N, CA, C and O of each residue as an XYZ file, in Angstrom:
536
protein
N      99.186    110.576     96.728
C     100.348    110.793     95.897
C     100.397    112.247     95.430
O     101.467    112.851     95.358
N      99.232    112.795     95.115
C      99.201    114.166     94.608
C      99.782    115.154     95.615
O     100.471    116.096     95.224
N      99.519    114.955     96.899
C     100.084    115.849     97.918
C     101.605    115.785     97.920
O     102.269    116.812     98.058
N     102.152    114.603     97.771
C     103.613    114.460     97.709
C     104.162    115.160     96.478
O     105.191    115.831     96.557
N     103.494    115.015     95.345
C     103.964    115.683     94.128
C     103.882    117.203     94.269
O     104.775    117.912     93.805
N     102.828    117.709     94.902
C     102.725    119.147     95.131
C     103.872    119.635     96.011
O     104.421    120.712     95.775
N     104.232    118.854     97.015
C     105.356    119.200     97.880
C     106.650    119.275     97.070
O     107.436    120.207     97.241
N     106.873    118.302     96.193
C     108.093    118.276     95.381
C     108.131    119.465     94.419
O     109.196    120.040     94.192
N     106.996    119.833     93.860
C     106.939    121.012     92.987
C     107.370    122.247     93.771
O     108.127    123.074     93.263
N     106.894    122.374     94.999
C     107.169    123.546     95.828
C     108.558    123.538     96.458
O     109.246    124.559     96.448
N     108.980    122.394     97.007
C     110.209    122.352     97.811
C     111.325    121.523     97.206
O     112.468    121.624     97.651
N     111.029    120.702     96.200
C     112.050    119.829     95.645
C     112.224    118.558     96.464
O     111.543    118.345     97.467
N     113.141    117.731     96.018
C     113.402    116.452     96.680
C     114.872    116.112     96.477
O     115.506    116.598     95.540
N     115.404    115.288     97.347
C     116.797    114.877     97.230
C     116.870    113.362     97.041
O     115.839    112.702     96.913
N     118.064    112.822     97.025
C     118.244    111.380     96.844
C     118.105    110.659     98.182
O     118.237    111.271     99.242
N     117.840    109.368     98.126
C     117.733    108.586     99.354
C     119.100    108.470    100.046
O     119.162    108.342    101.268
N     120.181    108.514     99.281
C     121.513    108.501     99.893
C     121.709    109.705    100.807
O     122.304    109.585    101.878
N     121.208    110.869    100.384
C     121.373    112.090    101.176
C     120.339    112.232    102.292
O     120.584    112.921    103.282
N     119.174    111.576    102.134
C     118.118    111.671    103.129
C     117.433    110.306    103.213
O     116.338    110.125    102.680
N     118.080    109.345    103.885
C     117.585    107.962    103.886
C     116.238    107.789    104.586
O     115.911    108.493    105.541
N     115.486    106.842    104.084
C     114.209    106.472    104.689
C     114.471    105.789    106.019
O     115.342    104.925    106.117
N     113.726    106.170    107.035
C     113.786    105.516    108.334
C     112.353    105.181    108.729
O     111.467    106.033    108.671
N     112.143    103.966    109.120
C     110.792    103.506    109.454
C     110.414    103.933    110.874
O     110.093    103.094    111.715
N     110.454    105.230    111.130
C     110.066    105.790    112.422
C     109.339    107.107    112.179
O     109.540    107.760    111.155
N     108.507    107.483    113.112
C     107.850    108.785    113.021
C     108.880    109.874    113.304
O     109.600    109.814    114.301
N     108.944    110.847    112.440
C     109.863    111.964    112.627
C     109.372    113.141    111.807
O     108.488    112.986    110.964
N     109.929    114.301    112.043
C     109.592    115.493    111.285
C     110.470    115.549    110.045
O     111.677    115.319    110.126
N     109.879    115.852    108.910
C     110.643    115.957    107.666
C     111.542    117.186    107.700
O     111.160    118.238    108.215
N     112.731    117.038    107.148
C     113.601    118.190    106.932
C     113.035    118.928    105.730
O     112.713    118.295    104.724
N     112.907    120.220    105.804
C     112.273    120.955    104.716
C     113.267    121.770    103.891
O     112.898    122.773    103.281
N     114.517    121.338    103.875
C     115.487    122.020    103.023
C     115.095    121.848    101.563
O     114.498    120.839    101.188
N     115.428    122.823    100.750
C     115.130    122.747     99.318
C     115.920    121.601     98.697
O     117.145    121.565     98.810
N     115.242    120.674     98.048
C     115.899    119.562     97.385
C     116.445    119.973     96.034
O     115.992    120.960     95.453
N     117.404    119.234     95.534
C     118.024    119.607     94.262
C     117.251    119.139     93.038
O     117.592    119.514     91.916
N     116.218    118.331     93.232
C     115.403    117.855     92.111
C     113.969    118.317     92.293
O     113.466    118.383     93.415
N     113.323    118.633     91.203
C     111.930    119.047     91.258
C     111.180    118.455     90.071
O     111.781    117.847     89.185
N     109.892    118.635     90.064
C     109.066    118.211     88.933
C     108.257    119.409     88.462
O     108.052    120.369     89.205
N     107.805    119.337     87.225
C     107.017    120.426     86.642
C     105.555    120.332     87.080
O     104.934    121.331     87.441
N     105.022    119.113     87.041
C     103.616    118.885     87.379
C     103.414    117.388     87.585
O     104.377    116.633     87.720
N     102.165    116.974     87.606
C     101.853    115.545     87.697
C     100.540    115.291     86.974
O      99.749    116.208     86.750
N     100.323    114.043     86.615
C      99.087    113.654     85.934
C      98.433    112.517     86.707
O      99.110    111.656     87.269
N      97.119    112.532     86.724
C      96.342    111.498     87.399
C      95.705    110.549     86.393
O      95.309    110.955     85.301
N      95.614    109.295     86.773
C      94.806    108.325     86.036
C      93.365    108.538     86.491
O      93.127    108.806     87.669
N      92.414    108.426     85.592
C      91.003    108.560     85.978
C      90.694    107.567     87.098
O      90.966    106.374     86.966
N      90.130    108.058     88.190
C      89.876    107.230     89.368
C      89.080    105.977     89.022
O      88.002    106.049     88.432
N      89.629    104.840     89.398
C      88.955    103.559     89.200
C      89.181    102.914     87.854
O      88.686    101.811     87.624
N      89.905    103.552     86.953
C      90.070    103.027     85.596
C      91.315    102.136     85.461
O      92.426    102.629     85.270
N      91.109    100.837     85.563
C      92.204     99.887     85.368
C      92.720     99.943     83.931
O      93.901     99.692     83.690
N      91.862    100.266     82.990
C      92.275    100.381     81.588
C      93.254    101.531     81.407
O      94.286    101.365     80.756
N      92.946    102.699     81.973
C      93.867    103.839     81.891
C      95.148    103.590     82.678
O      96.221    104.040     82.275
N      95.046    102.879     83.795
C      96.222    102.542     84.579
C      97.169    101.659     83.765
O      98.380    101.876     83.757
N      96.611    100.677     83.093
C      97.422     99.801     82.239
C      98.114    100.602     81.137
O      99.301    100.403     80.881
N      97.390    101.495     80.489
C      97.971    102.310     79.417
C      99.092    103.210     79.958
O     100.103    103.410     79.285
N      98.919    103.745     81.155
C      99.909    104.654     81.725
C     101.192    103.926     82.126
O     102.286    104.445     81.903
N     101.077    102.744     82.708
C     102.260    102.047     83.215
C     103.116    101.462     82.095
O     104.246    101.042     82.342
N     102.601    101.429     80.883
C     103.415    100.983     79.742
C     104.596    101.937     79.548
O     105.678    101.503     79.153
N     104.402    103.225     79.821
C     105.410    104.242     79.559
C     106.268    104.636     80.761
O     107.328    105.237     80.583
N     105.829    104.307     81.990
C     106.529    104.788     83.180
C     105.966    104.089     84.416
O     104.844    103.582     84.377
N     106.725    104.053     85.508
C     106.144    103.585     86.773
C     105.082    104.575     87.243
O     105.158    105.765     86.939
N     104.106    104.087     87.975
C     102.991    104.908     88.438
C     102.895    104.813     89.963
O     102.902    103.715     90.521
N     102.806    105.955     90.628
C     102.569    105.978     92.066
C     101.106    105.637     92.306
O     100.218    106.244     91.708
N     100.854    104.668     93.179
C      99.484    104.241     93.458
C      99.275    104.115     94.962
O     100.210    103.832     95.711
N      98.058    104.326     95.382
C      97.655    104.049     96.757
C      96.865    102.748     96.737
O      96.107    102.484     95.803
N      97.049    101.943     97.770
C      96.389    100.637     97.836
C      95.902    100.358     99.258
O      96.294    101.025    100.215
N      95.049     99.365     99.359
C      94.644     98.814    100.645
C      95.632     97.693    100.967
O      95.545     96.604    100.401
N      96.570     97.962    101.877
C      97.616     96.989    102.216
C      97.406     96.353    103.590
O      98.341     95.803    104.171
N      96.187     96.427    104.106
C      95.927     95.926    105.454
C      96.332     94.466    105.624
O      96.806     94.086    106.695
N      96.159     93.649    104.607
C      96.460     92.215    104.712
C      97.762     91.805    104.033
O      97.954     90.628    103.731
N      98.653     92.752    103.792
C      99.897     92.450    103.079
C     101.000     91.891    103.965
O     101.978     91.356    103.443
N     100.882     91.995    105.282
C     101.982     91.666    106.179
C     102.584     90.289    105.911
O     103.805     90.137    105.947
N     101.767     89.304    105.648
C     102.258     87.937    105.527
C     102.353     87.464    104.082
O     102.517     86.270    103.833
N     102.253     88.378    103.134
C     102.388     88.012    101.720
C     103.799     87.492    101.462
O     104.785     88.117    101.854
N     103.881     86.340    100.797
C     105.195     85.776    100.478
C     105.308     85.348     99.021
O     106.379     84.934     98.576
N     104.208     85.444     98.277
C     104.281     85.102     96.870
C     102.909     84.783     96.290
O     101.941     84.573     97.020
N     102.846     84.750     94.964
C     101.604     84.467     94.265
C     100.854     85.740     93.917
O     101.310     86.848     94.201
N      99.695     85.563     93.297
C      98.855     86.694     92.925
C      97.898     86.989     94.073
O      97.092     86.141     94.457
N      97.994     88.188     94.612
C      97.275     88.596     95.820
C      95.945     89.240     95.475
O      95.851     90.011     94.520
N      94.907     88.920     96.258
C      93.609     89.567     96.053
C      92.817     89.713     97.348
O      91.640     90.069     97.298
N      93.419     89.451     98.502
C      92.733     89.501     99.788
C      92.753     90.925    100.343
O      93.486     91.225    101.285
N      91.935     91.802     99.742
C      91.948     93.200    100.151
C      90.642     93.882     99.771
O      89.848     93.370     98.981
N      90.453     95.038    100.353
C      89.310     95.902    100.044
C      89.845     97.069     99.212
O      90.804     96.908     98.457
N      89.229     98.230     99.350
C      89.698     99.424     98.637
C      89.882    100.593     99.595
O      89.697    101.749     99.215
N      90.251    100.287    100.852
C      90.505    101.321    101.857
C      91.964    101.747    101.724
O      92.846    101.139    102.330
N      92.216    102.765    100.953
C      93.580    103.162    100.622
C      94.351    103.605    101.863
O      93.955    104.542    102.555
N      95.472    102.906    102.133
C      96.252    103.209    103.325
C      97.758    103.082    103.126
O      98.511    103.146    104.098
N      98.212    102.903    101.886
C      99.645    102.700    101.670
C     100.014    103.120    100.251
O      99.297    102.809     99.299
N     101.129    103.823    100.114
C     101.618    104.239     98.802
C     102.714    103.317     98.316
O     103.643    103.002     99.060
N     102.612    102.881     97.066
C     103.580    101.968     96.454
C     103.793    102.367     94.999
O     103.203    103.338     94.525
N     104.635    101.618     94.294
C     104.972    101.939     92.916
C     104.574    100.804     91.983
O     105.103     99.696     92.075
N     103.644    101.088     91.090
C     103.253    100.119     90.063
C     104.311    100.167     88.963
O     104.539    101.217     88.363
N     104.956     99.028     88.699
C     106.058     99.013     87.732
C     105.743     98.232     86.461
O     106.487     98.329     85.486
N     104.660     97.460     86.448
C     104.326     96.701     85.254
C     103.130     95.801     85.491
O     102.420     95.926     86.490
N     102.921     94.884     84.542
C     101.809     93.942     84.683
C     102.084     92.709     83.844
O     102.905     92.715     82.927
N     101.363     91.649     84.193
C     101.370     90.414     83.413
C      99.924     90.149     83.006
O      99.054     90.993     83.223
N      99.669     89.014     82.432
C      98.304     88.700     81.994
C      97.310     88.707     83.151
O      96.149     89.072     82.967
N      97.758     88.304     84.349
C      96.824     88.175     85.462
C      97.121     89.078     86.659
O      96.354     89.081     87.622
N      98.230     89.855     86.621
C      98.591     90.591     87.828
C      99.283     91.914     87.525
O      99.963     92.070     86.511
N      99.084     92.872     88.449
C      99.885     94.085     88.491
C     101.172     93.739     89.225
O     101.144     92.941     90.162
N     102.289     94.313     88.826
C     103.565     94.103     89.509
C     103.896     95.387     90.247
O     104.056     96.444     89.636
N     103.999     95.286     91.571
C     104.099     96.452     92.438
C     105.340     96.352     93.321
O     105.593     95.315     93.934
N     106.107     97.431     93.381
C     107.270     97.524     94.264
C     106.824     98.160     95.573
O     106.220     99.232     95.583
N     107.127     97.490     96.667
C     106.784     97.999     97.987
C     108.034     98.586     98.651
O     109.148     98.388     98.165
N     107.852     99.292     99.735
C     108.965     99.934    100.439
C     109.417     99.155    101.670
O     110.188     99.678    102.474
N     108.956     97.927    101.833
C     109.233     97.175    103.055
C     110.505     96.342    102.976
O     110.767     95.538    103.871
N     111.291     96.514    101.936
C     112.569     95.824    101.837
C     112.509     94.538    101.044
O     111.436     93.991    100.792
N     113.676     94.068    100.656
C     113.789     92.893     99.802
C     113.453     91.573    100.466
O     113.266     90.571     99.775
N     113.373     91.545    101.788
C     113.017     90.311    102.485
C     111.510     90.074    102.509
O     111.055     88.982    102.851
N     110.737     91.094    102.146
C     109.278     90.978    102.156
C     108.787     90.557    100.773
O     109.373     90.946     99.762
N     107.721     89.770    100.725
C     107.058     89.426     99.465
C     107.974     88.694     98.509
O     108.730     87.808     98.906
N     107.898     89.072     97.255
C     108.741     88.484     96.210
C     109.907     89.444     95.976
O     109.899     90.217     95.018
N     110.899     89.391     96.850
C     112.073     90.275     96.799
C     111.672     91.748     96.801
O     112.233     92.552     96.056
N     110.693     92.097     97.648
C     110.238     93.476     97.779
C     109.074     93.845     96.876
O     108.615     94.988     96.896
N     108.591     92.900     96.089
C     107.488     93.133     95.157
C     106.286     92.287     95.549
O     106.407     91.300     96.276
N     105.122     92.697     95.050
C     103.886     91.942     95.206
C     103.176     91.922     93.859
O     103.203     92.902     93.114
N     102.550     90.809     93.562
C     101.694     90.722     92.376
C     100.252     90.772     92.856
O      99.827     89.966     93.683
N      99.502     91.742     92.316
C      98.108     91.966     92.702
C      97.219     91.626     91.514
O      97.509     92.006     90.379
N      96.145     90.915     91.783
C      95.204     90.526     90.721
C      94.814     91.746     89.893
O      94.473     92.798     90.434
N      94.871     91.582     88.553
C      94.519     92.683     87.643
C      93.090     93.147     87.886
O      92.262     92.407     88.417
N      92.822     94.361     87.496
C      91.551     95.026     87.746
C      91.818     96.142     88.740
O      92.933     96.660     88.810
N      90.814     96.512     89.502
C      90.986     97.545     90.516
C      91.141     96.919     91.904
O      90.659     97.466     92.896
N      91.808     95.788     91.963
C      92.034     95.071     93.210
C      92.829     95.938     94.186
O      93.779     96.617     93.798
N      92.433     95.905     95.437
C      93.050     96.708     96.513
C      92.905     98.209     96.253
O      93.594     99.008     96.889
N      92.027     98.606     95.337
C      91.834    100.020     95.011
C      92.987    100.616     94.225
O      93.149    101.836     94.206
N      93.788     99.788     93.576
C      95.018    100.237     92.931
C      94.807    101.323     91.875
O      95.721    102.102     91.604
N      93.626    101.383     91.281
C      93.357    102.393     90.251
C      92.613    103.618     90.788
O      92.244    104.501     90.014
N      92.390    103.681     92.092
C      91.580    104.769     92.645
C      92.335    106.070     92.868
O      91.718    107.136     92.891
N      93.650    106.015     93.033
C      94.453    107.225     93.275
C      95.836    107.016     92.682
O      96.822    106.898     93.409
N      95.903    106.970     91.381
C      97.160    106.691     90.672
C      97.616    107.931     89.916
O      96.812    108.621     89.289
N      98.913    108.205     89.984
C      99.445    109.384     89.290
C     100.938    109.226     89.047
O     101.586    108.324     89.578
N     101.466    110.136     88.223
C     102.892    110.125     87.947
C     103.387    111.561     87.769
O     102.631    112.448     87.373
N     104.683    111.772     88.072
C     105.243    113.121     87.926
C     105.602    113.426     86.490
O     105.934    112.530     85.715
N     105.532    114.704     86.140
C     105.988    115.194     84.836
C     107.265    115.986     85.111
O     107.236    116.985     85.830
N     108.382    115.542     84.541
C     109.679    116.133     84.852
C     109.984    117.333     83.980
O     110.372    118.385     84.487
N     109.816    117.188     82.680
C     110.206    118.263     81.769
C     109.037    119.166     81.427
O     109.197    120.123     80.669
């Protein structure tokens, strides 16, 4: 996530309407985007407690081990290791699960979301950060 934030600091970013996501390998357009960020902050690696405190105020970009996510259709997920291979957005939590928005569309999971067992399941707290706008 930090590399993406560094790119946005340097080059900016645009809206998805102007530069839609396509699930294919391609070269990024490097035009200067109209939005930028000032910096970013990291959650201490592995700290589910700090991750919980951070997501109270804002969504958090997280890396996870999503190797076994393909067939997820609902419930609290915990069938994973900590081999970080996918970036997603942590949007909240419940008593037993993190609530995560995935990029695979609304037909996947729970309308595009997955609930992951609380703690550092799937390595969710190992590389978490958020942008600072102002």
